[in-house]
C-alpha positions as CSV (number, residue, x, y, z in Angstrom):
1,X,75.2,281.3,138.2
2,X,73.2,284.5,138.5
3,X,69.5,283.6,138.0
4,X,66.3,284.6,139.6
5,X,62.6,283.8,139.2
6,X,59.2,284.9,140.3
7,X,57.0,281.8,141.2
8,X,53.5,281.5,139.8
9,X,50.9,283.5,141.7
10,X,47.3,283.4,140.4
11,X,46.4,286.7,142.0
12,X,49.2,288.4,140.0
13,X,48.1,287.3,136.6
14,X,46.0,289.9,134.7
15,X,42.9,289.0,132.8
16,X,43.6,288.0,129.1
17,X,47.3,287.3,129.5
18,X,48.9,283.9,129.0
19,X,49.8,281.9,132.0
20,X,53.2,281.3,130.4
21,X,56.6,280.4,131.8
22,X,59.1,283.1,130.4
23,X,62.9,283.0,130.6
24,X,64.7,286.3,130.1
25,X,68.4,286.3,129.3
26,X,70.3,289.6,129.3
27,X,73.5,290.6,130.9
28,X,72.2,294.1,131.6
29,X,70.7,294.1,135.1
30,X,68.6,297.2,134.4
31,X,67.0,295.5,131.3
32,X,66.4,292.3,133.3
33,X,64.7,294.3,136.1
34,X,62.6,296.2,133.5
35,X,61.4,293.1,131.8
36,X,60.7,291.2,135.0
37,X,58.7,294.1,136.4
38,X,56.8,294.5,133.1
39,X,56.0,290.8,132.5
40,X,55.7,289.2,136.0
41,X,52.2,290.6,136.7
42,X,51.0,289.5,133.3
43,X,52.6,286.3,132.4
44,X,52.4,284.4,135.7
45,X,55.9,282.9,135.9
46,X,59.2,284.7,135.0
47,X,62.8,283.5,135.3
48,X,65.9,285.5,134.4
49,X,69.5,284.8,133.7
50,X,72.6,286.8,132.7
51,X,74.2,284.5,130.2
52,X,73.4,281.7,127.7
53,X,75.1,279.2,129.9
54,X,72.9,280.1,132.9
55,X,69.8,280.1,130.7
56,X,70.6,276.7,129.4
57,X,70.7,275.3,132.9
58,X,67.3,276.7,133.5
59,X,65.9,275.1,130.4
60,X,67.4,271.7,131.3
61,X,65.3,271.6,134.5
62,X,62.3,273.7,133.8
63,X,59.4,274.1,131.3
64,X,59.7,277.4,129.4
65,X,57.1,278.7,126.9
66,X,59.0,281.9,125.7
67,X,62.6,283.0,125.8
68,X,63.4,286.7,125.6
69,X,67.0,286.7,124.6
70,X,69.6,289.5,124.1
71,X,71.9,289.0,121.1
72,X,75.0,290.4,122.8
73,X,75.8,288.2,125.7
74,X,79.1,287.3,127.4
75,X,80.6,284.1,126.0
76,X,78.1,282.7,123.6
77,X,75.9,285.1,121.6
78,X,72.2,285.0,121.6
79,X,71.9,284.0,118.0
80,X,74.4,281.1,118.4
81,X,72.6,279.8,121.5
82,X,69.3,280.1,119.6
83,X,70.7,277.9,116.8
84,X,71.7,275.4,119.4
85,X,68.3,275.4,121.0
86,X,66.5,274.8,117.7
87,X,68.9,271.9,116.9
88,X,68.2,270.4,120.3
89,X,64.5,270.4,119.7
90,X,63.3,273.5,121.6
91,X,60.0,274.5,120.0
92,X,59.1,277.4,122.3
93,X,58.8,281.0,121.1
94,X,61.9,283.2,121.1
95,X,62.1,287.0,121.0
96,X,65.6,288.5,120.3
97,X,66.4,292.0,121.5
98,X,69.5,294.1,120.8
99,X,70.7,297.7,120.9
100,X,72.8,297.3,117.7
101,X,71.4,295.7,114.6
102,X,71.2,296.0,110.8
103,X,69.2,294.1,108.2
104,X,71.7,291.3,108.0
105,X,71.5,290.7,111.8
106,X,67.7,290.7,111.7
107,X,67.7,288.2,108.8
108,X,70.3,285.9,110.6
109,X,68.1,286.0,113.8
110,X,64.9,285.0,111.9
111,X,66.8,282.3,110.1
112,X,68.1,281.0,113.4
113,X,64.5,280.5,114.5
114,X,63.5,283.7,116.3
115,X,59.8,284.5,116.6
116,X,60.4,288.2,116.7
117,X,63.1,290.8,116.7
118,X,63.0,294.0,118.8
119,X,65.5,296.9,118.9
120,X,66.4,298.6,122.2
121,X,65.4,300.9,123.6
122,X,61.7,299.8,123.4
123,X,58.6,300.9,125.2
124,X,56.4,298.6,127.4
125,X,53.6,298.4,124.7
126,X,56.2,297.0,122.2
127,X,57.4,294.1,124.4
128,X,53.8,293.4,125.5
129,X,52.6,293.3,121.9
130,X,55.4,291.0,120.9
131,X,54.6,288.6,123.8
132,X,50.9,288.6,122.9
133,X,51.7,287.8,119.3
134,X,53.9,284.9,120.3
135,X,51.2,283.6,122.5
136,X,48.6,283.8,119.7
137,X,50.9,282.0,117.3
138,X,51.5,279.2,119.9
139,X,47.8,278.9,120.8
140,X,46.8,278.6,117.1
141,X,49.5,276.1,116.5
142,X,48.3,273.9,119.3
143,X,44.7,274.2,118.4
144,X,45.4,273.2,114.8
145,X,47.7,270.4,115.9
146,X,45.4,267.5,115.2
147,X,44.2,269.0,111.8
148,X,47.8,269.5,110.6
149,X,48.9,265.9,111.7
150,X,45.7,264.1,110.7
151,X,46.3,264.4,106.9
152,X,46.2,260.9,105.7
153,X,46.4,259.0,102.4
154,X,42.9,258.3,101.2
155,X,41.9,254.6,101.4
156,X,42.7,252.8,98.1
157,X,45.2,255.4,97.0
158,X,48.4,254.0,95.6
159,X,50.7,255.6,98.1
160,X,53.5,253.1,97.5
161,X,55.1,253.2,94.1
162,X,56.8,250.2,92.4
163,X,55.9,246.9,90.9
164,X,59.0,244.9,92.0
165,X,58.6,241.7,94.0
166,X,59.8,243.5,97.1
167,X,57.1,246.2,96.9
168,X,54.3,243.7,96.0
169,X,55.2,241.7,99.1
170,X,55.2,244.9,101.2
171,X,51.7,245.9,99.9
172,X,50.3,242.5,100.7
173,X,51.7,242.7,104.2
174,X,50.2,246.1,104.7
175,X,46.8,244.9,103.5
176,X,46.9,241.9,105.8
177,X,48.0,243.9,108.9
178,X,46.0,247.1,108.5
179,X,42.6,245.8,109.7
180,X,44.2,244.4,112.9
181,X,44.5,246.6,115.9
182,X,47.9,245.1,116.9
183,X,51.0,247.3,117.4
184,X,53.2,247.4,114.3
185,X,57.0,247.8,114.2
186,X,58.5,249.2,111.0
187,X,62.3,248.7,110.5
188,X,64.2,250.1,107.6
189,X,66.9,252.5,106.6
190,X,66.3,256.2,106.6
191,X,64.4,257.3,103.5
192,X,62.7,254.0,102.8
193,X,59.2,255.4,103.4
194,X,58.4,254.3,107.0
195,X,56.0,257.2,107.6
196,X,54.4,256.5,104.2
197,X,53.7,252.9,105.2
198,X,52.4,254.0,108.7
199,X,50.0,256.3,106.9
200,X,48.9,253.5,104.6
201,X,48.3,251.2,107.6
202,X,46.1,254.0,109.1
203,X,44.3,254.7,105.9
204,X,43.3,251.0,105.4
205,X,42.3,250.5,109.0
206,X,39.0,250.9,110.8
207,X,40.6,254.0,112.4
208,X,41.0,255.8,109.1
209,X,38.4,258.4,110.2
210,X,40.4,259.3,113.3
211,X,43.6,261.3,113.5
212,X,47.0,260.2,112.3
213,X,49.6,261.8,114.7
214,X,53.3,261.4,113.8
215,X,56.0,262.3,116.2
216,X,59.8,262.1,115.7
217,X,61.1,260.9,119.0
218,X,64.6,262.1,118.0
219,X,63.4,265.7,117.5
220,X,62.1,266.1,121.1
221,X,64.6,266.8,123.9
222,X,64.8,264.0,126.5
223,X,63.7,266.4,129.2
224,X,60.4,267.2,127.5
225,X,59.6,263.9,125.8
226,X,57.5,262.5,128.6
227,X,55.4,265.6,128.8
228,X,55.0,265.8,125.1
229,X,53.8,262.1,124.8
230,X,51.6,261.9,127.9
231,X,50.9,265.5,128.8
232,X,51.2,267.0,132.2
233,X,49.1,268.3,135.1
234,X,49.3,271.9,136.3
235,X,52.1,272.2,138.8
236,X,53.7,268.9,137.7
237,X,57.1,270.7,137.5
238,X,58.5,274.1,137.7
239,X,56.9,276.3,135.0
240,X,53.9,273.9,134.4
241,X,51.4,276.6,135.2
242,X,48.6,274.9,133.3
243,X,47.7,271.4,132.3
244,X,48.5,270.3,128.8
245,X,47.4,267.3,126.7
246,X,50.1,265.1,125.1
247,X,50.4,263.4,121.8
248,X,48.6,260.3,123.1
249,X,45.5,262.5,123.7
250,X,45.7,264.0,120.2
251,X,45.8,260.4,118.7
252,X,42.7,259.1,120.5
253,X,40.5,257.2,118.1
254,X,43.3,257.0,115.5
255,X,47.0,256.1,115.1
256,X,50.0,257.3,117.0
257,X,53.2,257.0,114.8
258,X,56.3,256.9,116.9
259,X,59.2,257.4,114.5
260,X,62.8,257.0,115.5
261,X,61.7,255.0,118.6
262,X,65.2,253.8,119.3
263,X,66.0,257.4,120.5
264,X,63.6,257.2,123.4
265,X,65.4,257.4,126.8
266,X,65.2,254.1,128.8
267,X,62.9,255.6,131.5
268,X,60.4,256.7,128.9
269,X,60.6,253.3,127.3
270,X,59.4,251.8,130.6
271,X,56.4,254.3,130.7
272,X,55.6,253.6,127.1
273,X,55.6,249.8,127.8
274,X,53.1,250.3,130.7
275,X,50.9,252.5,128.5
276,X,50.7,249.8,125.7
277,X,50.2,247.0,128.2
278,X,47.6,248.7,130.4
279,X,45.9,250.8,127.6
280,X,46.0,253.9,129.7
281,X,48.4,256.7,130.5
282,X,49.0,259.0,133.5
283,X,50.0,262.6,132.6
284,X,53.1,263.8,134.4
285,X,52.1,265.0,137.9
286,X,48.6,263.7,137.6
287,X,46.9,261.0,139.8
288,X,44.2,260.4,137.1
289,X,44.6,257.5,134.5
290,X,43.5,258.3,131.0
291,X,42.2,255.3,129.0
292,X,43.6,254.9,125.5
293,X,41.8,254.1,122.3
294,X,44.4,254.2,119.7
295,X,46.8,252.1,117.7
296,X,50.6,252.5,117.9
297,X,52.9,252.1,114.9
298,X,56.6,252.5,115.7
299,X,59.5,252.9,113.4
300,X,63.3,252.8,113.6
301,X,66.2,252.9,111.1
302,X,68.3,250.8,113.5
303,X,68.2,247.0,114.3
304,X,66.3,247.0,117.6
305,X,67.7,243.6,118.4
306,X,71.2,245.1,118.3
307,X,70.0,248.0,120.5
308,X,68.6,245.5,123.0
309,X,71.9,243.6,123.0
310,X,73.7,246.8,123.7
311,X,71.5,247.7,126.5
312,X,70.0,250.8,124.9
313,X,66.6,249.4,124.3
314,X,64.3,247.4,126.7
315,X,63.9,243.8,125.7
316,X,60.3,243.7,127.0
317,X,59.3,246.8,125.0
318,X,61.0,245.3,121.9
319,X,58.9,242.1,122.1
320,X,55.7,244.2,122.8
321,X,56.3,246.3,119.7
322,X,57.3,243.4,117.6
323,X,53.7,241.9,117.5
324,X,53.8,242.7,113.8
325,X,57.2,243.4,112.3
326,X,57.5,244.8,108.8
327,X,60.9,245.3,107.1
328,X,61.1,248.0,104.5
329,X,63.6,247.2,101.7
330,X,66.3,249.7,100.9
331,X,66.1,251.1,97.3
332,X,69.3,249.2,96.3
333,X,67.3,246.0,96.7
334,X,64.5,247.0,94.3
335,X,66.2,249.1,91.7
336,X,63.7,247.8,89.1
337,X,61.3,250.5,90.6
338,X,63.6,253.4,89.9
339,X,62.1,254.3,86.5
340,X,58.6,254.2,87.9
341,X,59.7,256.3,90.9
342,X,61.3,258.8,88.7
343,X,58.1,259.2,86.6
344,X,56.1,259.4,89.7
345,X,58.2,262.2,91.3
346,X,58.3,264.1,88.0
347,X,54.5,264.0,87.7
348,X,54.1,265.0,91.3
349,X,56.7,267.7,91.7
350,X,56.8,269.4,88.3
351,X,53.3,271.0,88.6
352,X,53.9,272.2,92.2
353,X,57.2,273.8,91.0
354,X,55.6,275.3,87.9
355,X,58.0,273.6,85.5
356,X,57.9,271.0,82.8
357,X,58.9,267.4,83.5
358,X,62.4,266.5,82.3
359,X,63.2,264.0,79.6
360,X,65.7,261.4,80.9
361,X,67.9,259.5,78.5
362,X,68.6,255.7,78.8
363,X,72.2,256.4,79.9
364,X,71.0,258.7,82.6
365,X,68.5,256.1,83.8
366,X,71.3,253.5,83.8
367,X,73.3,255.9,86.1
368,X,70.4,256.1,88.5
369,X,70.1,252.3,88.5
370,X,73.8,251.8,89.2
371,X,74.0,254.2,92.1
372,X,73.7,252.7,95.6
373,X,71.3,255.3,97.1
374,X,72.3,255.6,100.7
375,X,69.4,257.9,101.3
376,X,67.0,255.5,99.5
377,X,63.7,256.8,98.0
378,X,64.0,260.1,99.8
379,X,67.3,260.8,98.2
380,X,66.0,260.0,94.8
381,X,63.0,262.3,95.3
382,X,65.3,265.1,96.4
383,X,67.5,264.6,93.3
384,X,64.5,264.8,91.0
385,X,63.3,268.0,92.8
386,X,66.7,269.6,92.5
387,X,66.9,268.5,88.8
388,X,63.5,270.1,88.0
389,X,64.5,273.3,89.7
390,X,67.9,273.4,87.8
391,X,66.4,272.2,84.5
392,X,68.5,269.2,83.9
393,X,69.2,265.8,85.6
394,X,72.7,266.3,86.9
395,X,73.5,262.6,87.6
396,X,77.2,263.5,87.6
397,X,76.6,264.8,91.1
398,X,76.1,261.3,92.2
399,X,79.6,260.4,91.0
400,X,81.9,263.3,91.7
401,X,85.0,263.3,89.5
402,X,83.5,260.6,87.1
403,X,83.5,261.5,83.4
404,X,81.9,258.3,82.3
405,X,79.4,255.8,83.5
406,X,80.8,253.7,86.4
407,X,81.7,250.1,85.9
408,X,78.7,248.0,87.0
409,X,81.2,245.1,87.9
410,X,83.1,247.4,90.3
411,X,84.0,245.9,93.6
412,X,81.8,246.7,96.6
413,X,84.6,248.9,98.1
414,X,84.4,251.0,94.9
415,X,80.7,251.6,95.5
416,X,81.4,252.5,99.0
417,X,84.0,255.0,97.8
418,X,81.5,256.5,95.4
419,X,79.0,256.8,98.1
420,X,81.5,258.5,100.3
421,X,82.6,260.8,97.6
422,X,79.0,261.8,96.9
423,X,78.3,262.6,100.6
424,X,81.5,264.6,100.9
425,X,80.6,266.5,97.8
426,X,77.2,267.4,99.1
427,X,78.7,268.5,102.4
428,X,81.2,270.7,100.6
429,X,78.4,272.2,98.5
430,X,76.6,273.4,101.7
431,X,79.8,274.5,103.4
432,X,79.7,271.7,105.9
433,X,76.1,272.3,107.1
434,X,75.3,268.8,108.2
435,X,71.5,269.5,108.7
436,X,71.2,270.9,105.1
437,X,73.4,268.1,103.7
438,X,71.3,265.4,105.4
439,X,68.1,267.0,103.9
440,X,69.7,267.0,100.4
441,X,70.8,263.4,100.8
442,X,67.4,262.3,102.1
443,X,68.8,261.0,105.4
444,X,68.6,262.1,109.1
445,X,71.4,264.2,110.5
446,X,72.2,261.4,112.9
447,X,72.5,258.9,110.1
448,X,74.9,261.3,108.3
449,X,77.0,261.9,111.4
450,X,77.2,258.1,112.0
451,X,78.5,257.7,108.4
452,X,81.2,260.3,108.9
453,X,82.1,258.8,112.2
454,X,82.6,255.4,110.6
455,X,84.9,256.8,108.1
456,X,87.0,258.5,110.7
457,X,87.4,255.2,112.6
458,X,88.2,253.2,109.4
C-alpha cells in the first residue's frame, strides 16, 4: 500500500484557508507531489494514495473532508469508487480530475456525486479555487444545518391523513404522548410515516419552538456515526484538525429523531444508552461533558425484540427506548383511507408539478384498494406522483401481466406473487438499479434487498 501524509502543523496553515483533511488519490507520482506541495501549506493535513483500494483504507481509519480523485486509476476507476463512497454514506466533498474527458464523462462524474470536475493539466489557481469553493459549500451547508432540519409541521395541522379506526387511534396516542418528555419508540414498516409521526410529536410538544433534527442512522458509515452524533474534539483522531458539534448539539432545546436505530453498531448503542440515562454526552476525544436538553424519538422498521433476541440490539437500550412504544399500521391494515390519501396527494402534488389532478374511476380505486402496498403510504404517494407526471393512473403497473382486476378472494400466496412481480417489474424498468427501484417503491434499499434475498432462499 503506497500512501503518505503530512500531519497537521498550525504554523504551516495560511490565513483564510480551511483546516481541512484532504485525501489525494492519483497513480501519477508527479501529480501527487504537485498537489501535496500545493495544498499542504494551505489545508493543514494532506494524505495521498495511488489507488482507490489504498484510498479506501485511509477513509476507513481517518476523517477526511475532501477527496481529490483521479478518474483513471489502476483497478477500480475513480468514478466507480466515488459511487461506492456515496452509497456507503460518505458526505465529504470530492473533486474529480482527469486528462481525458468529454461531456458524457463530466455528466457521469457529477451524477456520481462529484463536487467539481477539473481537466489536466491545470494551474495552481484552478485547484486552489476548486478547493475554496468546496470549503464554502461545506461551511454553508453546516451553518444552515439546523435551519434545514428544523422544518416542522405547524401545531394543529392535520399531518396524518385518514379517518379509519387505526388512524384515529394513532392520532389519540400522539396527542396523549406529545406533551410528555419521555423517549418514544416508533415501530412500523418502511413507508408507514414514522418521520411524519415524529414531527407531529415534536409540533404538539412544549419543544415545538426548538429544532427538529432527523438523522438516518443507516445512512451514516459506522466509522463516523459516533462523531456525527456526539461531535468530536480537535485531535480526537487522525484528521480531526478542529472541533465539531454533533447532531445532539444541533437538537438542543428540541427533538432528535433517530430513524433506523436498529442499524446502530453495538458500541454506539452503549454510548447512546449512557447519553439517555445521564442526560449528557462526551464528544469523541473530549474530557468535557455536555448536558442535554432534548427529547429523543427513535424509529425502526424491524421488530427490536427480535433484534435483541438475535444479539444485534442491546436489551437495556431497547427497554430504555420503549418508555412509550407506538406501532404504526401498514397501509394494508387501513385500506379504507386509500381514497382520502389519493385525494390528499393529488391536491398536494398537482400544483407543485404544474399539472391538473387526475380523475380516478371506481374500478381504478378498487385496484388500489386490492393491492397489498409493500411500500405502504410512501409507495402510494410515489404512484400518484408518477401518474400525475405521465397523465394517467397506470394501475396496471401494480399488477404486471394482468389484463383484468385481480380476484379479491385470491389466496395469500397469490398476493405475494403479485407483490414479487411488481417489485421485479420496477427493478427491470430501472435496469436493476436497486437504489432507484427502492425510491419508486417507497421502501429503503435495505428492505428491498432483504425481500430479494428472501425470494432467493425460498
